[in-house]
Backbone bond lengths (Angstrom), bond angles and torsions (degrees), N, CA, C in turn:
res aa  C-N    CA-C-N  psi(-1)  N-CA   C-N-CA  omega(-1)  CA-C   N-CA-C  phi
1 M - - - 1.462 - - 1.537 109.24 -
2 T 1.327 115.40 131.94 1.457 120.25 -176.73 1.526 110.84 -73.28
3 P 1.362 117.69 158.92 1.470 120.82 177.58 1.527 112.43 -56.71
4 R 1.332 116.49 -37.71 1.461 118.34 179.23 1.519 111.35 -64.52
5 R 1.348 114.87 -39.11 1.470 118.57 179.14 1.521 110.28 -65.22
6 W 1.341 116.54 -40.18 1.463 119.91 177.26 1.533 110.22 -60.74
7 T 1.326 116.78 -39.76 1.461 120.74 179.08 1.514 111.23 -63.21
8 Q 1.334 116.50 -41.31 1.458 120.54 179.26 1.534 111.67 -64.54
9 V 1.331 115.63 -43.47 1.462 119.89 179.22 1.530 110.81 -64.03
10 A 1.346 117.01 -45.31 1.469 120.72 -179.98 1.518 111.01 -62.58
11 A 1.345 117.05 -40.98 1.467 120.49 178.88 1.521 111.15 -64.07
12 A 1.341 116.40 -42.51 1.462 120.41 179.81 1.529 111.10 -63.47
13 L 1.338 116.21 -44.01 1.460 120.02 178.20 1.528 111.31 -63.61
14 G 1.332 116.61 -41.98 1.455 120.40 179.05 1.509 112.14 -61.76
15 I 1.336 116.25 -43.52 1.468 120.47 178.50 1.529 110.53 -63.11
16 A 1.338 116.13 -42.01 1.464 119.87 -179.68 1.525 111.48 -63.55
17 V 1.330 117.34 -43.60 1.465 121.11 -179.82 1.525 110.91 -63.70
18 V 1.337 116.22 -45.81 1.468 120.19 179.64 1.525 110.56 -61.90
19 A 1.344 116.59 -42.12 1.458 120.60 -179.21 1.531 111.31 -63.76
20 I 1.347 116.47 -42.15 1.470 120.05 -179.93 1.524 111.01 -65.37
21 V 1.344 116.85 -45.94 1.465 120.32 -179.85 1.517 110.54 -63.10
22 L 1.339 116.38 -43.72 1.464 120.08 -179.88 1.519 111.22 -63.71
23 W 1.322 116.65 -41.47 1.471 120.66 179.38 1.523 110.97 -63.91
24 R 1.321 116.73 -47.07 1.462 119.87 -178.26 1.533 110.81 -64.11
25 T 1.325 116.32 -35.38 1.464 119.39 -179.89 1.525 111.57 -70.88
26 L 1.318 116.79 -48.37 1.463 120.47 -175.92 1.523 112.68 -76.74
27 A 1.342 117.41 -24.24 1.461 120.27 -179.10 1.523 112.31 -83.41
28 H 1.338 116.50 -9.27 1.460 119.70 -179.69 1.523 110.10 -64.30
29 A 1.324 117.30 130.65 1.462 122.36 -179.45 1.529 109.81 -98.11
30 E 1.318 115.90 135.04 1.449 121.66 178.16 1.521 109.26 -149.53
31 L 1.312 115.45 167.94 1.456 121.12 -179.42 1.530 108.57 -86.81
32 P 1.340 118.43 108.26 1.468 119.77 -176.85 1.530 111.57 -69.73
33 R 1.312 115.64 141.11 1.456 120.59 177.86 1.518 109.79 -86.37
34 T 1.322 117.02 135.88 1.458 121.42 179.10 1.526 112.00 -98.67
35 G 1.332 117.51 -20.06 1.458 119.95 -179.14 1.515 111.26 178.85
36 T 1.313 116.74 176.73 1.459 121.99 -179.17 1.520 109.98 -158.92
37 T 1.326 116.66 155.27 1.463 120.15 171.89 1.519 110.38 -82.00
38 D 1.332 116.66 -13.16 1.469 123.22 172.75 1.532 112.07 53.28
39 R 1.310 116.59 54.38 1.458 121.24 177.65 1.520 110.60 -113.79
40 A 1.329 115.68 136.21 1.461 120.65 175.62 1.526 109.24 -70.23
41 L 1.328 116.11 155.88 1.467 120.82 179.16 1.522 109.42 -89.46
42 A 1.336 115.05 63.67 1.460 120.87 -173.21 1.530 113.43 -95.42
43 S 1.318 117.78 -21.23 1.465 120.86 -179.39 1.521 108.95 -146.54
44 Q 1.314 116.56 -179.55 1.455 119.24 -174.77 1.521 111.45 -151.68
45 V 1.337 113.94 159.73 1.465 122.66 174.33 1.516 107.06 -128.16
46 T 1.327 117.15 133.28 1.466 121.97 -178.70 1.524 110.06 -108.18
47 L 1.341 115.36 129.98 1.462 121.47 178.00 1.521 109.55 -112.44
48 S 1.299 116.77 131.77 1.460 120.98 174.17 1.522 108.39 -75.74
49 P 1.336 119.25 165.09 1.467 121.02 179.28 1.532 111.37 -52.41
50 G 1.314 116.07 128.75 1.451 121.42 -177.15 1.515 113.20 88.33
51 G 1.326 118.22 -8.27 1.458 122.01 -178.44 1.515 112.65 -68.19
52 L 1.330 115.98 153.80 1.464 122.30 -176.49 1.523 110.22 -129.01
53 F 1.340 116.10 137.06 1.460 121.32 175.07 1.519 108.32 -133.62
54 C 1.339 117.14 130.04 1.457 121.88 -179.58 1.528 110.06 -123.63
55 Q 1.317 115.48 149.02 1.458 121.31 178.34 1.518 109.56 -150.38
56 P 1.328 118.47 152.95 1.470 120.13 174.90 1.519 109.97 -79.66
57 A 1.320 116.95 143.49 1.468 121.11 178.91 1.516 109.47 -157.89
58 N 1.315 115.81 147.15 1.463 121.31 174.16 1.523 108.46 -86.92
59 V 1.331 115.99 125.28 1.468 121.16 179.60 1.525 107.81 -110.95
60 P 1.344 118.00 110.13 1.473 120.53 -175.39 1.525 112.90 -66.69
61 A 1.319 115.02 151.70 1.458 120.38 173.78 1.521 109.54 -61.73
62 G 1.321 117.10 144.42 1.461 121.37 -178.56 1.504 113.84 91.53
63 T 1.335 117.59 -3.30 1.466 120.82 -179.73 1.525 110.24 -73.06
64 G 1.341 115.16 132.39 1.459 119.57 178.34 1.512 112.94 -134.35
65 A 1.359 116.50 1.41 1.460 120.72 179.29 1.522 108.28 -154.68
66 A 1.317 115.39 161.73 1.464 120.40 -178.60 1.519 109.99 -145.80
67 S 1.327 115.05 148.63 1.458 122.27 174.21 1.514 107.23 -135.71
68 F 1.320 116.94 128.70 1.454 119.34 179.16 1.516 110.90 -136.38
69 A 1.336 114.23 155.97 1.456 120.80 -174.73 1.516 110.29 -75.53
70 A 1.318 116.31 112.14 1.464 120.86 -177.94 1.523 109.78 -159.80
71 S 1.315 115.51 153.49 1.468 121.38 172.32 1.517 107.93 -138.99
72 G 1.325 115.48 146.13 1.456 120.82 -177.00 1.505 109.93 157.18
73 A 1.337 116.55 -143.58 1.465 120.82 -178.18 1.522 112.27 -109.59
74 A 1.330 117.17 -50.49 1.463 121.06 -178.40 1.520 109.03 -157.02
75 V 1.332 115.70 154.32 1.460 120.22 -176.90 1.528 109.71 -149.66
76 R 1.320 115.12 149.54 1.466 120.67 174.35 1.524 108.29 -117.70
77 L 1.329 116.07 132.10 1.457 122.56 178.75 1.523 108.39 -106.59
78 T 1.332 116.13 131.22 1.457 121.04 -179.20 1.524 109.49 -126.33
79 I 1.321 115.69 128.52 1.465 122.69 175.33 1.512 106.82 -126.79
80 G 1.305 117.09 94.93 1.462 119.98 -175.54 1.519 109.99 60.30
81 P 1.350 117.75 -123.24 1.474 119.95 179.44 1.525 113.48 -80.54
82 L 1.333 117.44 -10.68 1.460 120.62 -178.53 1.521 110.42 -85.91
83 S 1.323 116.11 137.12 1.462 120.51 -179.13 1.522 109.32 -146.30
84 A 1.338 115.93 137.95 1.469 121.65 177.93 1.517 108.51 -144.77
85 Q 1.314 115.82 150.01 1.464 121.00 -177.59 1.516 109.94 -132.60
86 T 1.332 116.10 148.08 1.457 120.34 179.09 1.516 110.20 -152.64
87 A 1.327 115.23 155.73 1.462 121.22 172.09 1.524 108.32 -87.20
88 I 1.316 116.67 149.76 1.454 121.97 179.67 1.524 108.29 -105.32
89 R 1.309 115.86 126.89 1.466 119.62 -179.25 1.525 110.43 -65.39
90 P 1.324 116.94 136.47 1.474 119.87 179.64 1.519 111.72 -58.64
91 G 1.319 116.17 137.89 1.450 121.41 177.22 1.519 114.61 86.88
92 T 1.342 118.05 -6.67 1.460 120.52 179.23 1.523 110.46 -98.20
93 R 1.326 115.28 164.63 1.463 120.38 -179.85 1.527 111.19 -125.22
94 F 1.332 114.71 36.69 1.456 117.66 174.42 1.524 109.57 -154.03
95 A 1.317 114.87 154.03 1.464 121.89 176.84 1.523 107.80 -123.91
96 F 1.327 116.44 130.86 1.467 121.03 179.46 1.513 108.57 -118.82
97 M 1.323 115.47 138.10 1.462 119.45 177.79 1.517 110.88 -153.42
98 R 1.321 115.45 151.65 1.453 121.42 175.73 1.529 108.90 -98.70
99 L 1.315 115.68 138.38 1.455 121.02 -179.85 1.527 109.99 -77.60
100 P 1.324 118.11 152.47 1.465 120.10 -178.33 1.525 113.14 -65.26
101 Q 1.333 117.25 -21.26 1.458 120.89 175.68 1.522 109.50 -153.96
102 V 1.316 116.12 159.77 1.459 121.53 -177.33 1.528 109.95 -77.93
103 V 1.326 115.65 139.48 1.463 120.90 176.18 1.527 107.69 -72.63
104 R 1.329 117.58 117.30 1.463 121.82 -174.23 1.518 113.04 -81.41
105 H 1.313 116.78 -35.12 1.460 121.21 -178.58 1.530 109.07 -127.96
106 T 1.318 116.15 144.69 1.456 120.70 -179.15 1.527 110.84 -58.65
107 L 1.328 115.43 131.06 1.463 121.63 178.56 1.525 107.96 -102.08
108 L 1.319 116.71 116.35 1.459 121.57 -179.15 1.516 110.25 -93.81
109 Q 1.320 115.28 127.24 1.469 121.79 178.97 1.532 111.29 51.39
110 A 1.322 114.80 45.55 1.467 120.05 178.44 1.523 109.97 -73.97
111 D 1.322 116.67 151.64 1.467 121.58 175.44 1.522 108.52 -78.00
112 V 1.321 116.00 111.30 1.464 122.23 178.13 1.521 107.50 -109.51
113 C 1.316 115.44 120.34 1.467 119.88 -174.64 1.522 110.86 -120.80
114 M 1.337 114.74 144.25 1.452 122.52 176.92 1.521 109.02 -122.76
115 T 1.321 116.02 126.71 1.456 121.96 -178.46 1.520 109.93 -116.02
116 N 1.322 116.64 133.34 1.457 120.91 177.14 1.518 108.63 -78.58
117 T 1.323 116.39 105.39 1.461 121.34 -179.92 1.524 112.25 -100.34
118 G 1.319 116.85 6.57 1.465 120.47 179.10 1.513 111.85 -98.28
119 G 1.306 114.94 -178.59 1.458 120.53 -179.23 1.508 113.98 -96.52
120 A 1.329 117.17 2.87 1.464 122.12 179.94 1.525 108.79 -121.29
121 P 1.324 117.64 162.58 1.467 120.08 176.88 1.530 111.20 -58.09
122 L 1.320 115.65 144.20 1.462 122.42 177.28 1.527 108.11 -109.21
123 V 1.316 116.56 125.87 1.464 121.55 -179.74 1.518 108.71 -108.62
124 L 1.330 116.72 123.95 1.461 123.25 176.17 1.527 108.60 -103.67
125 Y 1.322 116.85 135.43 1.458 121.41 -176.87 1.529 110.20 -111.65
126 G 1.317 115.27 140.31 1.453 121.30 179.93 1.508 109.33 -178.80
127 S 1.332 116.49 -143.93 1.458 120.20 179.00 1.521 109.92 -160.04
128 T 1.317 114.68 169.87 1.470 121.24 178.71 1.524 111.29 -102.13
129 S 1.326 117.82 9.51 1.456 121.18 177.72 1.521 109.51 -138.08
130 D 1.339 116.61 147.76 1.458 120.78 -179.13 1.524 110.82 -91.44
131 A 1.331 116.15 -169.89 1.463 120.39 -177.01 1.525 112.66 -64.45
132 L 1.327 117.13 -21.77 1.465 121.55 178.94 1.521 111.74 -97.12
133 F 1.339 115.94 10.87 1.466 123.34 176.60 1.540 112.34 65.22
134 H 1.332 115.67 28.48 1.456 119.73 172.10 1.523 108.40 -81.40
135 T 1.317 116.61 122.37 1.463 120.98 -176.11 1.524 110.43 -85.07
136 G 1.336 114.56 140.43 1.458 120.26 179.02 1.508 109.72 -164.29
137 P 1.333 118.00 -157.26 1.466 120.45 179.13 1.519 112.08 -69.59
138 F 1.299 116.18 161.28 1.465 121.79 178.69 1.529 109.78 -63.40
139 I 1.349 115.57 132.68 1.463 122.38 177.89 1.521 108.50 -128.13
140 T 1.323 116.14 128.18 1.462 121.11 178.06 1.528 110.38 -74.28
141 H 1.333 115.84 144.75 1.463 120.04 175.52 1.528 108.72 -75.20
142 I 1.339 116.00 117.04 1.465 122.09 179.40 1.520 108.95 -126.89
143 D 1.326 116.47 134.14 1.458 122.49 172.43 1.523 108.00 -111.66
144 W 1.330 115.53 132.61 1.465 121.45 178.60 1.528 108.85 -102.81
145 F 1.338 116.65 142.06 1.462 121.39 -176.52 1.526 111.08 -132.70
146 R 1.323 115.04 160.87 1.460 120.69 171.86 1.526 109.23 -70.70
147 P 1.324 117.57 163.58 1.474 119.11 -174.21 1.518 115.44 -72.60
148 S 1.339 118.24 -21.69 1.467 119.51 -176.30 1.524 110.26 -143.08
149 D 1.338 114.88 162.68 1.456 120.96 179.72 1.527 111.05 -64.10
150 E 1.324 115.69 147.60 1.461 121.44 175.62 1.517 108.23 -135.85
151 R 1.326 115.89 146.81 1.453 119.75 177.35 1.526 109.00 -74.93
152 R 1.329 115.55 148.29 1.460 120.26 -172.96 1.514 113.17 -60.42
153 W 1.348 116.95 -31.46 1.461 117.24 -178.07 1.524 111.55 -67.14
154 S 1.346 118.10 -20.35 1.462 120.54 178.82 1.520 112.02 -71.18
155 L 1.343 117.20 -13.14 1.462 121.16 179.70 1.529 112.29 -85.65
156 G 1.329 117.21 -2.11 1.460 120.89 -178.55 1.524 113.60 -53.63
157 P 1.348 118.65 -52.19 1.469 119.49 179.44 1.526 113.01 -59.63
158 T 1.339 117.04 -36.36 1.458 119.81 179.58 1.524 111.16 -67.31
159 V 1.344 116.40 -43.53 1.470 120.26 178.26 1.524 110.30 -62.95
160 A 1.333 116.77 -42.49 1.466 120.51 179.88 1.519 111.34 -63.38
161 R 1.319 116.13 -34.99 1.467 120.58 -179.56 1.522 111.92 -72.99
162 R 1.334 116.58 -34.17 1.460 119.92 -176.69 1.524 113.37 -88.18
163 L 1.336 117.54 -19.96 1.457 121.13 -176.05 1.530 113.18 -55.49
164 P 1.351 119.86 -42.84 1.469 119.09 -177.44 1.525 114.52 -76.12
165 L 1.326 117.98 -10.39 1.458 119.90 -176.67 1.521 110.60 -61.26
166 M 1.323 116.49 139.26 1.463 124.02 178.63 1.531 111.59 60.78
167 K 1.347 117.21 21.97 1.471 121.01 177.26 1.528 108.64 -124.44
168 S 1.313 116.90 -170.76 1.454 121.76 -178.13 1.523 111.69 -57.12
169 S 1.314 115.87 143.85 1.460 120.86 179.15 1.524 111.81 -68.36
170 L 1.348 116.86 -12.91 1.462 120.39 178.40 1.519 111.99 -73.17
171 L 1.347 116.59 -18.99 1.455 120.62 -178.98 1.516 110.31 -85.56
172 G 1.324 115.20 153.16 1.463 120.46 178.48 1.512 110.10 -146.58
173 T 1.335 116.37 -170.81 1.466 119.86 179.90 1.524 111.59 -65.66
174 W 1.351 116.61 -17.54 1.465 120.74 -179.94 1.521 112.10 -77.12
175 T 1.341 117.34 -14.84 1.462 120.94 -171.59 1.529 112.00 -58.76
176 M 1.338 116.93 -49.09 1.461 119.83 -177.20 1.522 111.24 -64.51
177 W 1.356 116.74 -41.89 1.460 119.58 -178.49 1.522 110.84 -66.01
178 L 1.339 117.18 -37.40 1.463 120.30 177.96 1.519 110.76 -65.63
179 A 1.333 117.17 -43.56 1.462 120.74 178.94 1.529 110.64 -63.12
180 L 1.331 117.10 -40.61 1.463 121.08 178.93 1.521 110.95 -65.03
181 A 1.336 116.91 -43.72 1.460 120.50 179.04 1.525 111.28 -63.50
182 A 1.341 116.13 -40.28 1.465 119.75 179.07 1.523 111.00 -64.66
183 A 1.339 117.00 -41.18 1.464 120.24 179.28 1.526 111.25 -63.90
184 L 1.339 117.09 -41.22 1.462 120.32 178.56 1.522 111.18 -66.17
185 A 1.347 116.23 -40.63 1.461 119.71 -179.58 1.522 111.14 -64.96
186 I 1.333 116.81 -43.47 1.469 120.60 179.13 1.529 110.47 -63.78
187 S 1.342 116.46 -40.79 1.467 119.87 179.19 1.521 110.87 -63.78
188 A 1.332 116.82 -42.31 1.462 120.76 -179.81 1.526 111.12 -64.49
189 L 1.330 116.45 -41.89 1.460 120.07 178.75 1.530 111.47 -65.02
190 A 1.334 116.12 -39.86 1.461 119.81 179.45 1.518 111.37 -64.18
191 I 1.344 116.37 -41.57 1.466 120.03 178.99 1.529 110.51 -66.10
192 R 1.342 115.71 -43.40 1.466 119.30 179.31 1.524 111.31 -62.18
193 W 1.330 115.74 -41.19 1.459 119.58 178.84 1.528 111.49 -63.36
194 S 1.342 116.26 -39.39 1.466 120.84 179.80 1.522 110.68 -65.16
195 L 1.346 116.21 -43.34 1.466 119.68 -177.86 1.527 111.89 -71.43
196 A 1.329 115.67 -29.42 1.471 118.68 -177.38 1.525 112.84 -91.41
197 G 1.339 116.65 -2.02 1.469 119.77 -178.44 1.517 111.38 -64.67
198 R 1.318 114.86 148.62 1.465 119.45 179.84 1.536 110.90 -79.50
199 E 1.267 114.93 150.31 1.460 119.81 174.97 1.524 109.09 -69.32
200 T 1.301 115.69 138.61 1.471 119.64 179.06 1.515 109.89 -101.15
């Protein structure tokens, strides 16, 4: 087999491997996160059976599920008129539940309450300071999620929209797509150049 033929075979194999890895990565389905209270698990609050704890939190539009740092037997989460309850698996430090309906509009500083509906103490984990070390009342770590799994490639428009945030005003939602197109074009030219190279 000539050197040029070896180059063609290696290029074809490389393209196939990259395509398979990229497909498997982007086709993976997961529950996208819509927001978080972003609190470290530095302290805790304990609720006796029937106990109630409420805190203000921003609930993004599109939220249909929630996961928060807690251990115990069972808990009910209430966001205004929305309420959901779940059992907590023994030995874990989080509770996951789906809301009865999707939050249509972003709720700013909504009253989010957690009630101990089990027969054992419920421990909520969080901290009294945020990511900027501003001290205040205890806030539980809560992650908000969309109601159903989505494939990673569906997040492309969201990533493109968020990429220019807190960056130069010259950047826009087109920035990521332009960079991706340039990378593909350069890769295609490099492969073509390799295949068209003369034998030495």
